[in-house]
TORGU-429685 format. One line per field, with one value per residue (C-alpha): x, y, z. Coordinates in steps of 0.001 Angstrom, whole numbers, plus 500000, padded with zeros to 6 digits. Layout:
residues N
c1 c(X,...)
c2 c(Y,...)
c3 c(Z,...)
This chain:
residues 225
c1 c(737109,739757,742064,741425,741013,744909,745700,744602,746154,749287,749156,748955,751716,754045,752852,754018,757231,758309,757162,759258,762381,761656,762034,765535,766568,766067,767235,770909,771356,771079,773173,775782,775047,777341,776750,779667,777481,774630,773798,773982,772534,774957,777593,775927,775969,779940,779337,778225,776954,780127,780827,777254,778122,777961,774502,776837,778576,775631,774520,777523,777231,773775,774224,777609,775967,773016,774390,777835,779721,778794,780427,777964,774966,775848,776367,772604,771245,772735,771897,768484,767085,767652,766340,762896,762290,762775,760009,757682,757416,757468,755831,753970,753496,749625,748163,745152,742317,743314,742904,739568,738439,739282,737584,734577,732189,732243,729649,727499,727462,726320,723561,721778,722319,720652,717685,717388,714600,712348,710229,709011,709540,711517,714840,716052,718931,721206,721393,722258,724799,726224,726365,727896,730722,731132,731507,734187,736118,736394,737463,739192,741099,740903,741876,744414,746287,746199,747334,750378,751172,751289,753046,755927,756380,756887,759000,761822,760455,761152,764427,763749,764623,763715,760450,759358,760835,759414,755538,756322,757152,754146,751833,753982,753171,749722,749582,751150,748409,745767,745715,744507,741952,740877,741838,738918,736420,736667,736206,733389,731850,732233,730753,727633,727326,727490,726585,724311,723349,725115,727325,730035,730519,731464,733541,735406,736132,736707,738392,741556,741749,741530,744531,746351,745940,747127,750477,751047,750513,752450,755341,755047,755188,758074,760741,763647,767619)
c2 c(381547,381284,381864,379305,377163,377922,377304,374260,372951,374636,372416,369628,370479,371056,367454,366121,367731,366330,362796,362995,364480,361307,359476,360875,360321,356818,356071,357622,356002,352727,354113,354000,351252,348945,346024,346882,350638,348727,348357,345518,345434,342813,345142,348126,346541,345752,342058,341748,338309,336540,333885,334392,335000,337854,339102,340717,337207,335698,337605,337995,334215,334214,336816,335522,332392,333418,336186,334907,337453,340515,342329,340916,341699,345088,345806,344261,346413,349741,348941,347274,347633,351212,350933,349530,352153,354670,353330,351428,355133,357054,356504,353655,355413,356808,354020,355098,353207,354867,358273,357595,356020,359867,362053,358771,361679,364123,361555,363164,366044,364116,362194,365260,366681,363922,363995,367817,368171,370874,370417,366779,365024,361717,362400,362320,359591,361864,364238,361206,360230,363571,363959,360467,361185,364651,362735,360361,363232,364686,361529,358858,362340,365487,364870,361548,364412,367270,364860,363535,367193,367756,364812,365876,369503,368390,366097,368510,371125,368791,370199,372187,376026,378579,379417,381712,380232,377127,378753,380912,377547,376126,378447,378422,374572,375803,379274,376456,374476,376817,376947,373701,374228,376929,375170,372889,374430,376603,373573,372546,375633,375370,372298,372970,376384,374904,371044,371140,367409,366384,363429,363926,367430,366420,363822,366862,367638,364533,362955,365371,364842,361046,360606,363458,360667,357867,359170,361239,358217,355565,358113,358443,354949,354102,352357,355043,355087)
c3 c(856698,854371,856793,859212,856577,855219,859317,860046,856539,857561,860323,858604,856344,859950,860422,857441,857258,861094,859581,856855,859104,861319,858378,857186,860304,860943,857441,858670,861786,859354,857524,859624,861284,863780,865810,867418,868341,868997,873328,875246,878527,880508,879134,880248,884044,883591,883497,887075,886706,885539,884215,881822,878212,877058,874766,872274,871207,871886,868861,866827,866489,865149,862803,861532,860483,859273,857430,856965,858655,860682,858054,855350,857956,858617,854662,854813,856883,856031,852383,851996,855198,854965,851426,852343,855327,853585,850827,853448,855336,852956,849769,850899,854117,852968,850902,848490,850226,853215,851697,849723,853025,854870,852064,851447,853519,850578,849454,852272,849813,846966,848598,849379,846077,844691,847396,846880,844365,844487,841828,843817,840449,840101,839745,835810,835334,833671,836779,838844,836143,835739,839696,839759,837527,838818,842468,841332,839832,843071,845162,843277,841328,842510,846467,845670,842935,845428,848218,846512,845237,848978,849979,847539,848794,852484,851736,850011,852390,855606,856799,860019,860192,862738,863917,861826,858927,859602,859758,856281,855575,856078,854823,851737,850969,851083,849032,845929,846529,846838,842234,841958,844328,842147,838489,840378,841834,838020,836178,838261,837907,833815,833861,835660,833266,829708,830961,834089,834028,830688,831708,828717,830068,833976,832317,830836,834744,835934,833338,833522,837620,837229,834681,836791,840121,838333,836680,839931,842218,840158,840022,843843,844426,841661,843991,844434,845525)
């Protein structure tokens, strides 16, 4: 069971690495942008329809009026536009609310746990609170924190290598994230063993993950030069 899951997550890691390589390639292109290098339809056809004015000249004149000069426009693209693109397609490409929507099916499992009552007696409020806090710990804390860790690793290891090395890197990222998952299971087992249906014990599980998630996402979304 574990091996198929690792292979599935390794495929996801490979996709994220490819995505960040694409973002890096676009940023490099913008950092080397020159208006003179831009393709122009009329120039590519050799100005067959003379005396029509060249599109490049028209655009250069407009850009000069908007930005003061073509050089100022090029500097703006290389710095502000490149930095904004990297931030929006990098850190802000995967919003927190989207992740919550993607992991919301975990609520079905906790709904099932709430409905499971062999004694057919009213479900204690303590149990409802306990499961609700555990659910929030996973949904709002653990999964978002683990996702940020995965984003950081895949962005750092985005460089393309040979087939064998890429496969090992993809599996390596999964192996590096595996201890977090095992830690969550161990903490959950501890809480279930010593504080079943105890809301305070549930906060022992949820609190650290919520704190770690908040710190990690704040750092991840922080603008970078």
